[in-house]
C-alpha positions in Angstrom: -1.9 40.1 -50.4 -1.5 41.8 -47.0 -5.2 41.8 -46.2 -5.4 38.0 -46.7 -2.4 37.6 -44.3 -4.1 39.8 -41.7 -7.4 38.0 -42.1 -5.6 34.6 -41.6 -3.8 36.0 -38.5 -7.1 37.2 -37.0 -8.7 33.9 -37.7 -5.8 32.1 -36.0 -6.2 34.5 -33.0 -9.9 33.7 -32.8 -9.3 30.0 -32.8 -6.6 30.2 -30.2 -8.9 32.3 -28.0 -11.8 29.9 -28.4 -9.5 27.0 -27.5 -8.4 28.7 -24.3 -4.8 29.4 -25.3 -3.4 32.5 -23.6 -0.5 33.3 -25.9 -0.5 34.2 -29.5 2.7 34.8 -31.5 2.2 36.7 -34.8 5.0 37.0 -37.2 4.8 39.6 -40.0 7.6 39.3 -42.5 9.0 41.8 -44.9 7.6 41.7 -48.4 7.9 43.7 -51.7 6.2 43.8 -55.1 7.8 45.9 -57.8 6.0 46.5 -61.2 5.9 48.9 -64.1 3.3 51.7 -64.1 3.5 52.6 -67.8 6.9 53.5 -69.3 7.8 56.3 -66.9 7.2 55.0 -63.3 7.4 51.9 -61.1 5.0 50.9 -58.4 6.4 49.5 -55.2 4.3 47.9 -52.5 6.6 47.2 -49.6 6.5 46.0 -46.0 9.8 46.6 -44.2 11.1 45.2 -41.0 11.4 47.7 -38.1 14.5 49.9 -38.7 15.1 48.7 -42.2 15.2 50.8 -45.4 15.0 49.8 -49.1 17.0 51.2 -51.9 16.2 51.3 -55.7 18.8 51.8 -58.4 19.5 50.7 -61.9 22.1 48.1 -62.7 22.8 45.2 -65.1 23.6 42.8 -62.2 21.9 44.3 -59.1 24.9 43.1 -56.9 25.0 46.1 -54.6 23.0 49.3 -54.1 24.4 52.4 -55.8 25.6 55.1 -53.4 23.0 57.5 -54.8 20.1 54.9 -54.8 16.5 56.1 -54.2 15.7 55.4 -50.5 12.4 54.1 -49.2 12.3 54.5 -45.4 8.8 53.2 -44.6 6.4 50.5 -45.5 3.7 51.5 -48.0 2.7 51.8 -51.6 4.7 54.1 -53.8 4.7 55.2 -57.5 8.2 56.3 -58.3 9.2 58.1 -61.4 11.9 56.3 -63.3 13.8 59.6 -63.6 14.2 59.5 -59.7 16.0 56.2 -59.9 19.8 56.5 -60.6 21.0 54.6 -63.7 17.5 53.5 -64.5 18.4 52.6 -68.1 21.1 50.1 -67.1 19.2 46.9 -67.8 17.3 46.4 -64.5 15.6 48.3 -61.7 17.0 46.8 -58.5 15.6 46.8 -55.0 17.3 45.7 -51.8 16.5 46.2 -48.1 19.2 47.3 -45.7 18.6 44.1 -43.5 19.1 41.8 -46.5 15.5 40.4 -46.2 14.3 41.8 -49.6 15.8 41.7 -53.0 13.8 42.2 -56.3 14.8 42.8 -59.9 12.6 44.4 -62.5 13.9 44.2 -66.1 13.8 47.5 -68.0 13.0 45.7 -71.2 9.7 44.5 -69.7 8.1 47.9 -69.7 
């Protein structure tokens, strides 16, 4: 997913260079994928905006992060034990970024 985006960006840069353009603007947007890894862990692959954090918590509605939510401070790939996520048996595993750019819901019943 990210490799393809980077490859396309590099291709665009090569075309712009060959055409004689001197300015290239590259925009990398926040992105997240949240999935089950068996019954006891979730896998999170996330790209955060600079300065943003993500929070994971359990809730039926995923309206707002819990005060004790699991915090992800950097982009990367994580395998997070369900036991580390507060209220993880509440219907959904919820993800939201502090800048509002990302929001994902993973139903507990789908594991």
